N, CA and C atoms as an extended XYZ file, in Angstrom:
420
Properties=species:S:1:pos:R:3:atomname:S:1:resname:S:1:resid:I:1 pbc="F F F"
N       124.114      120.860      159.846 N   MET     1
C       123.660      120.658      158.486 CA  MET     1
C       123.408      119.169      158.280 C   MET     1
N       122.378      118.874      157.540 N   SER     2
C       122.053      117.493      157.222 CA  SER     2
C       121.730      117.396      155.739 C   SER     2
N       122.238      116.367      155.112 N   ILE     3
C       121.945      116.074      153.711 CA  ILE     3
C       121.314      114.691      153.686 C   ILE     3
N       120.137      114.581      153.083 N   LYS     4
C       119.451      113.288      152.975 CA  LYS     4
C       119.784      112.662      151.628 C   LYS     4
N       120.136      111.399      151.646 N   ILE     5
C       120.466      110.660      150.433 CA  ILE     5
C       119.354      109.651      150.182 C   ILE     5
N       118.824      109.648      148.952 N   THR     6
C       117.756      108.714      148.584 CA  THR     6
C       118.141      107.960      147.320 C   THR     6
N       117.401      106.900      147.053 N   PHE     7
C       117.691      105.986      145.955 CA  PHE     7
C       116.474      105.878      145.043 C   PHE     7
N       116.360      106.760      144.041 N   PRO     8
C       115.143      106.800      143.221 CA  PRO     8
C       115.008      105.674      142.196 C   PRO     8
N       116.003      104.857      141.992 N   GLY     9
C       115.874      103.742      141.068 CA  GLY     9
C       117.151      103.474      140.300 C   GLY     9
N       117.296      102.251      139.873 N   ASN    10
C       118.468      101.757      139.161 CA  ASN    10
C       119.728      102.215      139.889 C   ASN    10
N       120.653      102.878      139.229 N   LYS    11
C       121.908      103.314      139.860 CA  LYS    11
C       121.864      104.784      140.264 C   LYS    11
N       120.670      105.355      140.307 N   LYS    12
C       120.523      106.761      140.675 CA  LYS    12
C       120.592      106.914      142.200 C   LYS    12
N       121.299      107.942      142.637 N   VAL    13
C       121.380      108.300      144.051 CA  VAL    13
C       121.259      109.819      144.101 C   VAL    13
N       120.327      110.317      144.903 N   ASP    14
C       120.084      111.755      144.997 CA  ASP    14
C       120.458      112.277      146.381 C   ASP    14
N       120.926      113.508      146.411 N   ALA    15
C       121.219      114.200      147.662 CA  ALA    15
C       120.266      115.375      147.770 C   ALA    15
N       119.622      115.515      148.919 N   HIS    16
C       118.657      116.591      149.162 CA  HIS    16
C       119.249      117.511      150.222 C   HIS    16
N       119.454      118.766      149.813 N   ILE    17
C       120.109      119.723      150.696 CA  ILE    17
C       119.506      121.110      150.502 C   ILE    17
N       119.074      121.695      151.591 N   ASN    18
C       118.537      123.066      151.581 CA  ASN    18
C       117.471      123.294      150.512 C   ASN    18
N       116.585      122.333      150.330 N   GLY    19
C       115.501      122.473      149.362 CA  GLY    19
C       115.881      122.145      147.929 C   GLY    19
N       117.118      121.731      147.700 N   PHE    20
C       117.585      121.364      146.363 CA  PHE    20
C       117.826      119.865      146.291 C   PHE    20
N       117.738      119.333      145.091 N   THR    21
C       118.071      117.939      144.867 CA  THR    21
C       119.227      117.869      143.888 C   THR    21
N       120.275      117.170      144.286 N   ILE    22
C       121.412      116.922      143.408 CA  ILE    22
C       121.256      115.494      142.903 C   ILE    22
N       121.021      115.367      141.614 N   HIS    23
C       120.813      114.056      141.011 CA  HIS    23
C       122.148      113.467      140.574 C   HIS    23
N       122.341      112.189      140.848 N   THR    24
C       123.503      111.481      140.335 CA  THR    24
C       123.035      110.188      139.682 C   THR    24
N       123.863      109.680      138.800 N   ASP    25
C       123.595      108.417      138.112 CA  ASP    25
C       124.949      107.858      137.702 C   ASP    25
N       124.941      106.665      137.222 N   GLN    26
C       126.149      106.067      136.671 CA  GLN    26
C       126.021      106.030      135.158 C   GLN    26
N       127.141      105.950      134.486 N   ALA    27
C       127.142      105.831      133.034 CA  ALA    27
C       126.441      104.538      132.625 C   ALA    27
N       125.939      104.505      131.417 N   VAL    28
C       125.290      103.297      130.891 CA  VAL    28
C       126.267      102.127      130.959 C   VAL    28
N       127.536      102.388      130.672 N   SER    29
C       128.547      101.325      130.718 CA  SER    29
C       128.742      100.766      132.126 C   SER    29
N       128.338      101.529      133.150 N   GLY    30
C       128.444      101.088      134.536 CA  GLY    30
C       127.124      100.595      135.100 C   GLY    30
N       126.144      100.355      134.230 N   GLY    31
C       124.851       99.834      134.677 CA  GLY    31
C       123.820      100.898      134.982 C   GLY    31
N       124.175      102.160      134.835 N   GLY    32
C       123.230      103.238      135.085 CA  GLY    32
C       122.484      103.628      133.827 C   GLY    32
N       121.723      104.703      133.946 N   ASP    33
C       120.958      105.211      132.810 CA  ASP    33
C       121.638      106.405      132.142 C   ASP    33
N       122.714      106.916      132.720 N   GLY    34
C       123.439      108.045      132.148 CA  GLY    34
C       122.643      109.337      132.141 C   GLY    34
N       121.769      109.518      133.143 N   THR    35
C       120.889      110.695      133.173 CA  THR    35
C       121.459      111.874      133.951 C   THR    35
N       122.552      111.671      134.657 N   ALA    36
C       123.133      112.729      135.492 CA  ALA    36
C       124.603      112.407      135.719 C   ALA    36
N       125.379      113.394      136.145 N   PRO    37
C       126.775      113.109      136.488 CA  PRO    37
C       126.851      112.111      137.645 C   PRO    37
N       127.944      111.366      137.680 N   SER    38
C       128.163      110.440      138.786 CA  SER    38
C       128.521      111.231      140.049 C   SER    38
N       128.434      110.605      141.226 N   PRO    39
C       128.851      111.307      142.440 CA  PRO    39
C       130.291      111.813      142.351 C   PRO    39
N       131.183      111.018      141.773 N   PHE    40
C       132.579      111.446      141.663 CA  PHE    40
C       132.724      112.629      140.712 C   PHE    40
N       131.942      112.659      139.644 N   GLU    41
C       131.968      113.802      138.736 CA  GLU    41
C       131.475      115.072      139.435 C   GLU    41
N       130.454      114.937      140.287 N   HIS    42
C       130.003      116.094      141.081 CA  HIS    42
C       131.129      116.579      141.997 C   HIS    42
N       131.814      115.637      142.629 N   PHE    43
C       132.941      115.971      143.502 CA  PHE    43
C       133.999      116.754      142.730 C   PHE    43
N       134.386      116.256      141.559 N   LEU    44
C       135.389      116.949      140.755 CA  LEU    44
C       134.901      118.326      140.321 C   LEU    44
N       133.636      118.412      139.914 N   ALA    45
C       133.079      119.698      139.478 CA  ALA    45
C       133.055      120.710      140.615 C   ALA    45
N       132.966      120.229      141.855 N   SER    46
C       132.938      121.168      142.981 CA  SER    46
C       134.247      121.939      143.100 C   SER    46
N       135.343      121.375      142.639 N   LEU    47
C       136.620      122.103      142.664 CA  LEU    47
C       136.575      123.318      141.743 C   LEU    47
N       136.172      123.094      140.498 N   GLY    48
C       136.125      124.188      139.537 CA  GLY    48
C       135.058      125.215      139.853 C   GLY    48
N       133.894      124.759      140.291 N   THR    49
C       132.830      125.713      140.598 CA  THR    49
C       133.153      126.517      141.848 C   THR    49
N       133.843      125.906      142.794 N   CYS    50
C       134.265      126.646      143.993 CA  CYS    50
C       135.273      127.731      143.600 C   CYS    50
N       136.267      127.364      142.806 N   ALA    51
C       137.220      128.370      142.318 CA  ALA    51
C       136.467      129.454      141.559 C   ALA    51
N       135.469      129.057      140.793 N   GLY    52
C       134.687      130.009      140.012 CA  GLY    52
C       133.958      131.028      140.863 C   GLY    52
N       133.369      130.599      141.972 N   ILE    53
C       132.626      131.561      142.804 CA  ILE    53
C       133.596      132.525      143.488 C   ILE    53
N       134.797      132.060      143.804 N   TYR    54
C       135.802      132.964      144.367 CA  TYR    54
C       136.242      133.982      143.317 C   TYR    54
N       136.438      133.531      142.088 N   ILE    55
C       136.804      134.444      140.998 CA  ILE    55
C       135.669      135.432      140.737 C   ILE    55
N       134.430      134.954      140.759 N   LYS    56
C       133.274      135.832      140.555 CA  LYS    56
C       133.246      136.929      141.618 C   LYS    56
N       133.467      136.557      142.872 N   GLY    57
C       133.498      137.542      143.956 CA  GLY    57
C       134.619      138.549      143.789 C   GLY    57
N       135.796      138.081      143.376 N   PHE    58
C       136.936      138.968      143.141 CA  PHE    58
C       136.589      139.997      142.063 C   PHE    58
N       136.052      139.502      140.953 N   CYS    59
C       135.714      140.399      139.836 CA  CYS    59
C       134.600      141.374      140.230 C   CYS    59
N       133.564      140.866      140.893 N   ASP    60
C       132.457      141.736      141.306 CA  ASP    60
C       132.939      142.859      142.215 C   ASP    60
N       133.847      142.539      143.135 N   SER    61
C       134.303      143.556      144.092 CA  SER    61
C       135.150      144.645      143.428 C   SER    61
N       135.614      144.373      142.215 N   ARG    62
C       136.438      145.357      141.496 CA  ARG    62
C       135.734      145.910      140.260 C   ARG    62
N       134.465      145.560      140.106 N   GLY    63
C       133.711      146.037      138.957 CA  GLY    63
C       134.179      145.443      137.638 C   GLY    63
N       134.791      144.260      137.697 N   LEU    64
C       135.282      143.589      136.490 CA  LEU    64
C       134.231      142.599      135.995 C   LEU    64
N       134.048      142.538      134.714 N   SER    65
C       133.086      141.605      134.132 CA  SER    65
C       133.682      140.192      134.102 C   SER    65
N       132.846      139.212      134.338 N   THR    66
C       133.268      137.820      134.169 CA  THR    66
C       132.870      137.291      132.798 C   THR    66
N       132.275      138.134      131.971 N   ASP    67
C       131.928      137.714      130.608 CA  ASP    67
C       133.195      137.276      129.891 C   ASP    67
N       133.166      136.125      129.329 N   GLY    68
C       134.314      135.613      128.583 CA  GLY    68
C       135.313      134.844      129.424 C   GLY    68
N       135.178      134.855      130.745 N   ILE    69
C       136.075      134.055      131.589 CA  ILE    69
C       135.518      132.636      131.648 C   ILE    69
N       136.376      131.683      131.411 N   VAL    70
C       136.021      130.272      131.486 CA  VAL    70
C       137.111      129.563      132.274 C   VAL    70
N       136.712      128.682      133.172 N   ILE    71
C       137.692      127.839      133.856 CA  ILE    71
C       137.598      126.462      133.215 C   ILE    71
N       138.680      126.038      132.602 N   GLU    72
C       138.727      124.677      132.062 CA  GLU    72
C       139.465      123.815      133.072 C   GLU    72
N       138.772      122.836      133.594 N   GLN    73
C       139.356      121.947      134.593 CA  GLN    73
C       139.840      120.695      133.881 C   GLN    73
N       141.128      120.449      133.994 N   LYS    74
C       141.740      119.296      133.332 CA  LYS    74
C       142.148      118.278      134.387 C   LYS    74
N       141.925      117.038      134.073 N   ILE    75
C       142.237      115.949      134.989 CA  ILE    75
C       143.372      115.121      134.390 C   ILE    75
N       144.449      114.962      135.151 N   GLU    76
C       145.545      114.088      134.730 CA  GLU    76
C       145.497      112.825      135.581 C   GLU    76
N       145.473      111.694      134.922 N   TYR    77
C       145.361      110.409      135.602 CA  TYR    77
C       146.750      109.836      135.857 C   TYR    77
N       146.958      109.312      137.046 N   ASP    78
C       148.214      108.668      137.435 CA  ASP    78
C       148.043      107.161      137.240 C   ASP    78
N       148.590      106.634      136.148 N   GLN    79
C       148.431      105.206      135.820 CA  GLN    79
C       149.028      104.311      136.905 C   GLN    79
N       150.177      104.695      137.437 N   ALA    80
C       150.852      103.866      138.436 CA  ALA    80
C       150.016      103.703      139.696 C   ALA    80
N       149.358      104.772      140.118 N   ARG    81
C       148.561      104.726      141.349 CA  ARG    81
C       147.097      104.395      141.078 C   ARG    81
N       146.690      104.359      139.805 N   GLN    82
C       145.315      104.059      139.407 CA  GLN    82
C       144.314      105.024      140.040 C   GLN    82
N       144.641      106.316      139.915 N   ARG    83
C       143.788      107.370      140.455 CA  ARG    83
C       144.168      108.697      139.817 C   ARG    83
N       143.416      109.722      140.111 N   ILE    84
C       143.752      111.046      139.608 CA  ILE    84
C       145.058      111.494      140.243 C   ILE    84
N       145.952      111.998      139.410 N   GLY    85
C       147.236      112.475      139.901 CA  GLY    85
C       147.281      113.984      140.061 C   GLY    85
N       146.516      114.684      139.204 N   LYS    86
C       146.560      116.143      139.248 CA  LYS    86
C       145.276      116.709      138.653 C   LYS    86
N       144.816      117.802      139.259 N   VAL    87
C       143.720      118.588      138.709 CA  VAL    87
C       144.300      119.961      138.374 C   VAL    87
N       144.077      120.403      137.140 N   ILE    88
C       144.587      121.683      136.682 CA  ILE    88
C       143.400      122.595      136.394 C   ILE    88
N       143.422      123.788      136.956 N   LEU    89
C       142.405      124.791      136.659 CA  LEU    89
C       143.032      125.846      135.753 C   LEU    89
N       142.607      125.863      134.504 N   ASP    90
C       143.093      126.818      133.513 CA  ASP    90
C       142.066      127.943      133.417 C   ASP    90
N       142.391      129.101      133.996 N   ILE    91
C       141.486      130.251      133.975 CA  ILE    91
C       141.723      130.982      132.659 C   ILE    91
N       140.780      130.847      131.757 N   GLN    92
C       140.912      131.459      130.435 CA  GLN    92
C       140.179      132.793      130.444 C   GLN    92
N       140.906      133.842      130.080 N   MET    93
C       140.356      135.201      130.157 CA  MET    93
C       140.315      135.846      128.784 C   MET    93
N       139.364      136.738      128.592 N   PRO    94
C       139.334      137.468      127.323 CA  PRO    94
C       140.558      138.380      127.214 C   PRO    94
N       140.947      138.719      125.985 N   PRO    95
C       142.150      139.541      125.784 CA  PRO    95
C       142.104      140.904      126.484 C   PRO    95
N       140.910      141.433      126.706 N   ASP    96
C       140.822      142.765      127.319 CA  ASP    96
C       140.787      142.727      128.845 C   ASP    96
N       140.943      141.537      129.447 N   PHE    97
C       140.961      141.465      130.909 CA  PHE    97
C       142.244      142.126      131.400 C   PHE    97
N       142.155      142.999      132.405 N   PRO    98
C       143.344      143.737      132.863 CA  PRO    98
C       144.480      142.811      133.313 C   PRO    98
N       145.631      143.011      132.722 N   GLU    99
C       146.823      142.197      133.005 CA  GLU    99
C       147.177      142.207      134.492 C   GLU    99
N       146.980      143.353      135.150 N   LYS   100
C       147.402      143.479      136.555 CA  LYS   100
C       146.623      142.563      137.498 C   LYS   100
N       145.465      142.014      137.052 N   TYR   101
C       144.661      141.147      137.914 CA  TYR   101
C       144.848      139.652      137.631 C   TYR   101
N       145.612      139.305      136.631 N   ARG   102
C       145.734      137.893      136.245 CA  ARG   102
C       146.328      137.038      137.375 C   ARG   102
N       147.404      137.489      137.977 N   GLY   103
C       148.005      136.748      139.087 CA  GLY   103
C       147.082      136.683      140.290 C   GLY   103
N       146.338      137.758      140.508 N   SER   104
C       145.394      137.794      141.633 CA  SER   104
C       144.269      136.784      141.437 C   SER   104
N       143.878      136.555      140.181 N   LEU   105
C       142.841      135.542      139.928 CA  LEU   105
C       143.329      134.147      140.329 C   LEU   105
N       144.583      133.864      140.057 N   ILE   106
C       145.152      132.570      140.461 CA  ILE   106
C       145.135      132.459      141.983 C   ILE   106
N       145.601      133.502      142.661 N   ASN   107
C       145.608      133.494      144.130 CA  ASN   107
C       144.195      133.340      144.685 C   ASN   107
N       143.255      134.018      144.065 N   THR   108
C       141.859      133.947      144.511 CA  THR   108
C       141.297      132.548      144.322 C   THR   108
N       141.538      131.950      143.158 N   ALA   109
C       141.059      130.585      142.897 CA  ALA   109
C       141.638      129.606      143.911 C   ALA   109
N       142.878      129.847      144.325 N   ASN   110
C       143.522      128.955      145.294 CA  ASN   110
C       142.966      129.091      146.707 C   ASN   110
N       142.125      130.096      146.951 N   LEU   111
C       141.479      130.253      148.259 CA  LEU   111
C       140.253      129.352      148.410 C   LEU   111
N       139.850      128.704      147.341 N   CYS   112
C       138.647      127.872      147.301 CA  CYS   112
C       138.563      126.933      148.510 C   CYS   112
N       137.428      126.940      149.162 N   ALA   113
C       137.225      126.115      150.358 CA  ALA   113
C       137.344      124.622      150.054 C   ALA   113
N       136.869      124.181      148.891 N   VAL   114
C       136.958      122.755      148.538 CA  VAL   114
C       138.427      122.340      148.471 C   VAL   114
N       139.240      123.140      147.818 N   LYS   115
C       140.673      122.839      147.726 CA  LYS   115
C       141.305      122.787      149.118 C   LYS   115
N       140.977      123.754      149.964 N   LYS   116
C       141.548      123.784      151.310 CA  LYS   116
C       141.175      122.539      152.110 C   LYS   116
N       139.921      122.078      151.973 N   TYR   117
C       139.496      120.878      152.695 CA  TYR   117
C       140.173      119.625      152.172 C   TYR   117
N       140.491      119.599      150.882 N   LEU   118
C       141.215      118.452      150.334 CA  LEU   118
C       142.657      118.428      150.830 C   LEU   118
N       143.222      119.596      151.013 N   GLN   119
C       144.600      119.684      151.492 CA  GLN   119
C       144.718      119.344      152.971 C   GLN   119
N       143.672      119.584      153.727 N   ASP   120
C       143.645      119.262      155.155 CA  ASP   120
C       142.282      118.636      155.440 C   ASP   120
N       142.125      117.358      155.074 N   PRO   121
C       140.789      116.755      155.109 CA  PRO   121
C       140.209      116.606      156.514 C   PRO   121
N       138.887      116.622      156.545 N   PHE   122
C       138.152      116.422      157.782 CA  PHE   122
C       137.937      114.924      157.989 C   PHE   122
N       137.513      114.568      159.170 N   GLU   123
C       137.233      113.179      159.501 CA  GLU   123
C       135.878      112.781      158.925 C   GLU   123
N       135.783      111.557      158.425 N   ILE   124
C       134.521      111.009      157.943 CA  ILE   124
C       134.213      109.774      158.778 C   ILE   124
N       133.063      109.783      159.397 N   GLU   125
C       132.630      108.669      160.244 CA  GLU   125
C       131.389      108.051      159.611 C   GLU   125
N       131.347      106.728      159.550 N   THR   126
C       130.208      106.016      158.975 CA  THR   126
C       129.688      105.013      159.985 C   THR   126
N       128.362      104.976      160.154 N   TYR   127
C       127.751      104.002      161.047 CA  TYR   127
C       126.328      103.741      160.585 C   TYR   127
N       125.663      102.767      161.200 N   THR   128
C       124.264      102.488      160.899 CA  THR   128
C       123.411      102.850      162.102 C   THR   128
N       122.128      103.124      161.851 N   SER   129
C       121.175      103.399      162.920 CA  SER   129
C       119.796      102.966      162.466 C   SER   129
N       118.867      102.927      163.375 N   GLU   130
C       117.488      102.588      163.042 CA  GLU   130
C       116.811      103.786      162.401 C   GLU   130
N       116.087      103.543      161.334 N   LYS   131
C       115.401      104.614      160.632 CA  LYS   131
C       114.228      105.114      161.466 C   LYS   131
N       114.118      106.427      161.554 N   VAL   132
C       112.980      107.061      162.220 CA  VAL   132
C       111.794      106.944      161.276 C   VAL   132
N       110.615      106.750      161.792 N   SER   133
C       109.447      106.474      160.951 CA  SER   133
C       108.858      107.702      160.270 C   SER   133
N       109.525      108.840      160.338 N   GLU   134
C       109.002      110.019      159.656 CA  GLU   134
C       109.233      109.905      158.154 C   GLU   134
N       108.321      110.497      157.402 N   GLU   135
C       108.412      110.451      155.954 CA  GLU   135
C       109.249      111.627      155.465 C   GLU   135
N       110.131      111.356      154.533 N   LEU   136
C       110.987      112.384      153.966 CA  LEU   136
C       110.206      113.163      152.917 C   LEU   136
N       110.160      114.479      153.071 N   THR   137
C       109.514      115.341      152.082 CA  THR   137
C       110.604      115.939      151.214 C   THR   137
N       110.453      115.751      149.908 N   ILE   138
C       111.461      116.216      148.977 CA  ILE   138
C       110.825      117.150      147.966 C   ILE   138
N       111.446      118.310      147.803 N   ASN   139
C       110.996      119.262      146.798 CA  ASN   139
C       111.931      119.179      145.609 C   ASN   139
N       111.395      118.847      144.456 N   ASN   140
C       112.239      118.757      143.253 CA  ASN   140
C       112.105      119.968      142.405 C   ASN   140
């Protein structure tokens, strides 16, 4: 798999993957235009959306509706370490959601691949190379 990263202007940085473009920007207070979530905000959102797709699959396989289910992702900041200390996923369900599946939804959300990779991270290697003279084609 390859993801191409481009720089469309100011503080914008885009990722091109599988025919899609993920737009990022910085807040106006950080010198950006505030036109898209920051890369770190995308990273954080991937936790909740990953849990969400696992919950969607669980519900679909049991014929349960996801109408009215909302995952509220809360971020607790650790002042001492100057970083995020905890991410909380609050799975909010409608009153008519079957009680017997509530615990299973928590277990299912915890199967999220993003969470698993954070718990046992992969290696990240960074280096430079000469750019190949081919032109990047991007579909927006």
